[in-house]
N, C-alpha and C positions, 0 to 999 in steps of 0.2 A: 688724403685729400679731405678737406673740410666740406661737409655737405650743407648747403643752405636750404631754405624751405622750398625752393623751386627746383632743386636738383633732381634730375631724371637719369637713372642709371643707363637707359638706352642711348643716351647721348655721349656717354663716357667710353672712350675706346677700350676694347678688351685688352687685358694684359697677357702677353705671350700666347695668345690664341693662334693656333695653326689650322690651316684649311687644306684639305686633301680632296682630290678629284675622285668622285664615286663613278665608276665606269659601268654601272648597271645598265642593262640593255632593255629594261622595262621600268615603268615608273608607277603603274597602278598595282598596288598590293591587295591581297584578299585575306580576310580572316574568317574563321569558322567558329568563333567564340559565341555561344548562345546569349551571353549577357552584354554584348556590344551591339548597339543599335544601327550598325552599318556593315556592309559586306566589303566595300571597296574604299581604298584610301590612297592618298598621295602624301609623301613626306619628302620635300625637296632637300632637306637636311637630315643628317644622322648625327646625333649628339646635339647639345643645346647650350648656348652661351648663357642662358638665364641662370644656371647654377643652382636650381632648387634642390635642396638636400634630399627631399622626400620623393623625388621623381621616380615613378615605377619604370620609366623607359631607360634608366641608367644601365640596367642589366643587358640591354640590347647591344651596348657598346662592346661588351665582352665577346660577342660573336665575331667582332671585327679584329680581335686581338688587342683591344685597348682595355683600360680599366674602367670600372663603373664610377670611379671617383673623379679625380681631377681631369683625367683624359676625356671623360664624357662632356665636360664643359669647356675644354680647351683644345681638343682635337676634333674638329668638325668635318664630317664628310659632306661634300657638296655635289649634288647631282646637276651638273652644269647643263646637261642635255634634257632636263626634265620637261620643259615646254615642248620641245620637238618630239620627244618620246610620247608625251601625252596626246599630241595631235595625231600621231601615227596610230596609237591604240584606239582612240575614239573613232577614227576614220575606218577602222577595220570592221568588216561585216560581223566579226565575232563579238564585237562589243554590244552588250545588252544595256541600253540606257538605264541608269540607276543613280542613286545618290552616291557622290564621292565625298569622303571626309578629308579635310585638310587639318593637320595637327593631331591626328589620331595617336601619334607617337611623340614626335618632338614639335615644338612651336614653329610654324611656318613663317612667323613674323619675328623671329629672333633678330638681334641687332644687325647681323651681316646682311639680312635681307634688304636693309636700307641701301646697300651698295650693289648687291647682285641682282635684286629684283626678280628672282626666280618665281616666287609666289605670284607676283603681279603678272608675269608672263604666262603662268599656268592659268590664272584667272581669265586672262584674255582669250586663251584657247577654250576654256569652258564656256565663256560668254559667246564665242563664235559658234560653238556646237549647241548652245543653250542646254547644257547638261547640268542638272542640279548639284549644288555643292553646299556642304555644311562646314563652317570654320570654327575653330576654337583657338583663342589666343589670350595672352595676358599683356599684349603690347599695343600701345596707342598707334603704332605705325599702320595698323589696318586702315585708319582713316585716310591714308594716302590714296587708297584704291576705291574711294567712294564712287568714282565714275563707273568702274567695271561692276561693282556690287549693285549699283543702281540699275544697270542694264540687266543683270541677272534677275533682280527683283521684279522687273517688268514681266518676266516669264515664270514667275513663282518658282524660281530655281535657286534660291539662296537663303540661308539662315546663318546667323553669327551668334556664337556664345562667347561672351567675355568672362574670363575666369577671375573672380574676386573672392578671396576668402578672409580678408581683413581690411579694415579701414585705417588701421594704425600704421603710419608710414615707417616707424622704426621696426615694428615686427615684420612688415612686408619686406623691408630692405634686408632683413636677416633671412627670412624664409625664401625669398626669390630675388637675390641680390642684383640681377641685371635685367629684371622685368620692369615694366612701367609701374610707377607708384600708383596706389589706389585711386587718387584723385584724377590721374591721367586716364586710368581705365574707365572710370565713371564718365569722364569727358568723352571717351570713345563711344560709350553707350549712347550718350546724348547726341553726338554727331551722327551716328548711324540711324538712330530713331528719327531724327529730324530729316534725314535724307530719304526716309521711307523704306529703309532696309530692316527686315525682321531681325530683332536682336534680343537676346536674353542673357541671363547671367548664370554661370555655373559656380556655385559655392563649393570649391574643391581645392585641396582636400580639407575636410573638417577634421581637425586634430583635437582629440579629447583633452580637456583641461588647458588648452592653449588658445586656439582661436574660436573654439566652440561657443563661448559667451557672446560672440559678435554676430551670430546668425541673424537675429532680428534687425540689427543696425545695418548690416550689409544689404539685406533684402529691402529695407526701407529706402536706403540711398539708391539702390538699383532701380526701384520703382519710380522714385523722384526723377531719375535721369532718363527714364523712358523705356526701361526694360519691359518686355512683353511677356516673359515667362522666366522661371527660375528652376534650376535643378541642383542636386547636391551629390557628393560622393564622400565617403568616409576614408580616411587615410589607409592605404595599404602599403606594405613594405616587403616586396618580394626579394628573396635571396640576399644578395650582397647590398641591397639598398638599406636593409635594417641596420647594419653596423655603421653605415654612413650617417643615417639619421640619428642614431644613438650618440655618435661623436658630436654631431651638430648640437644636440640638446645639451650635452656636457659642456660645450663651449659657450653657448648663448643663454641657456636656462638651467644651470646645474641644480638650482633649488626646486625646479619643477620636474626634473628628469624622471624620478621614480614614479611620481604620480601619473605623468603622461604615459610612460611605458606600461604601468600596471593597468591603466584603463584600456590601452590598446590590446593588451593580453586578454582582458575581460571580454573584449569585442571579438577577438580572434581565437577563441577556444583555448586560451592559455598560452598562445604563441604570439609572436609579433606579426605573423602573416598566416592567412588561410587562403590557399590558392583555388579552392573549390569554386566552380562556376556557380553563380547565383549568390553565394554568401560573400564572395571576395569584394564585391562592390558595396554591399550594405552592412556586412558584419552581422553578428548574432548576439543574443543575450540582452540583459537589462540595459546596459549603457547604449548599445546600438539602437534599441527601441526608443530610449529616451531622446537620443539625438534626432532620430527620424520624426518623432512626435513633435519635438521642439521646432524642427524645420517646417513641418506641415502647419502647425499652429501659427507660426510667424508668417508663413506664406499667405495663409488665409486672412490674417489680420491686416497685412499690408495690401492685400487685394491683387495678388499677382498669380496668374495661372502656372501650372506645372509642366505644360507642354507647349512647344512652338508650333508653327504652321505646318500643314502638310504640303510638302514640296511635290512638284509635278515634272514628269518627263514628256508631257504632251507636246511641248514646243521643240523637242530635240530634233536636230537636223545634222546632216553631214554636208558642210558647205560644198556646193558644186554638185551635190547628189540629191536624191529624192528625200523628202522629209518623212520621218517616221512619226506616227501618231500613237504613242504609247503613254498611258497615264498610270500613275501609282497613287 
């Protein structure tokens, strides 16, 4: 299919994508990783149609008996009962009001969400309980839910991170083939900001020698669109994700393959991945320090903070029951 300047991959039907019912009996998951800034998360979908070759979540599909490669992006597990399970879990006396992250693993606004609306229905539940939520997405579809996000913002209970790591539409279409194009993500930032919804930008992943030179341009464009903060992460390639990314480089950027991989190894102690807590998100060594410094200098030049708002559980309530007054 020939792509014109206005082509948006999220509008193009997925080819041979299959959807399977996920019969999980709970929807809130918990992590104990010391370098992840949230304890509780919701992922209405397992697997992701966006098809990003670098995605660290690919390995989670292997736990289901699928491959981390094509299966991850074409065999999607759907938690059809997610909104009802979420309501039940929030209503339980065992639930301690706290931030819930959406898209901590796979994007909750991937293309099928346009039809199934599981994320929207989960947001409606969160708004009903006034439980704070942090969202990460690379899809303009989030603007569909401005009404619910606006309601959550009234209670200081929402923040949104739009993931943008390049402004080059050709590079973005190769890196993230079924995610919204950069201009549409910037349009989402602008729409959220104008609606009074706290919104920032996550420049991730930063890939040495590939999209690294765009850091300043991305931050400037994000600031111009209304982003209120910006964060970053350096590429990490756990387990079977590494060969998938290597093959992607060989296909799309064979002339840069060795330079990119050598710089990743320099950041990861001579390997393509370092799973240690603390270093896995930042990397180590000269190249990692240079990227971090480049980002901080660009962020200060642009005039954009590095942290979002402090969300609150003070307004949390159990509809039909007594309200709890707990703040964080």
